[in-house]
C-alpha positions as CSV (number, residue, x, y, z in Angstrom):
1,X,-58.1,-44.7,2.5
2,X,-57.0,-48.3,1.7
3,X,-59.5,-48.7,-1.0
4,X,-58.4,-45.4,-2.5
5,X,-54.7,-46.5,-2.8
6,X,-55.6,-49.7,-4.6
7,X,-58.7,-48.7,-6.5
8,X,-57.0,-49.7,-9.8
9,X,-56.8,-53.2,-8.4
10,X,-60.5,-53.4,-7.4
11,X,-61.3,-56.2,-9.9
12,X,-58.5,-58.4,-8.5
13,X,-59.6,-57.7,-4.8
14,X,-63.3,-58.4,-5.7
15,X,-62.3,-62.0,-6.6
16,X,-61.2,-62.6,-3.0
17,X,-63.3,-63.6,0.0
18,X,-64.4,-60.6,2.1
19,X,-62.2,-61.6,5.0
20,X,-59.2,-62.2,2.9
21,X,-59.8,-58.9,1.1
22,X,-59.7,-56.9,4.3
23,X,-56.5,-58.6,5.6
24,X,-54.9,-58.2,2.1
25,X,-55.6,-54.4,2.0
26,X,-54.1,-54.1,5.5
27,X,-50.9,-56.0,4.5
28,X,-50.7,-54.4,1.0
29,X,-50.9,-50.9,2.5
30,X,-48.1,-51.8,4.9
31,X,-46.0,-53.2,2.1
32,X,-46.6,-50.3,-0.2
33,X,-46.0,-47.6,2.4
34,X,-43.3,-49.1,4.6
35,X,-41.5,-51.5,2.3
36,X,-41.3,-49.3,-0.9
37,X,-43.2,-51.9,-3.0
38,X,-45.1,-50.9,-6.1
39,X,-48.9,-51.1,-5.7
40,X,-49.0,-54.3,-7.9
41,X,-46.3,-56.0,-5.9
42,X,-47.9,-54.9,-2.6
43,X,-51.3,-56.3,-3.6
44,X,-49.8,-59.7,-4.5
45,X,-47.7,-59.9,-1.4
46,X,-50.7,-58.9,0.6
47,X,-52.8,-61.7,-1.0
48,X,-50.1,-64.2,-0.4
49,X,-49.6,-63.2,3.2
50,X,-53.4,-63.2,3.9
51,X,-53.9,-66.6,2.3
52,X,-51.1,-68.1,4.3
53,X,-52.4,-66.7,7.5
54,X,-55.9,-67.9,6.7
55,X,-54.7,-71.4,6.1
56,X,-52.3,-71.2,9.1
57,X,-49.3,-72.4,7.1
């Protein structure tokens, strides 16, 4: 389901590490469905949150 929502952004997601991609999709889905973000904004916010968590900032 997560991949279906963001299939238009697959190229952007493919540039990410596999672990970051999975976390990004989780966060992006949450942002898109619960925070009323556009898909593009949700992907970018998801990437940011996943990268920060990965670096433990």
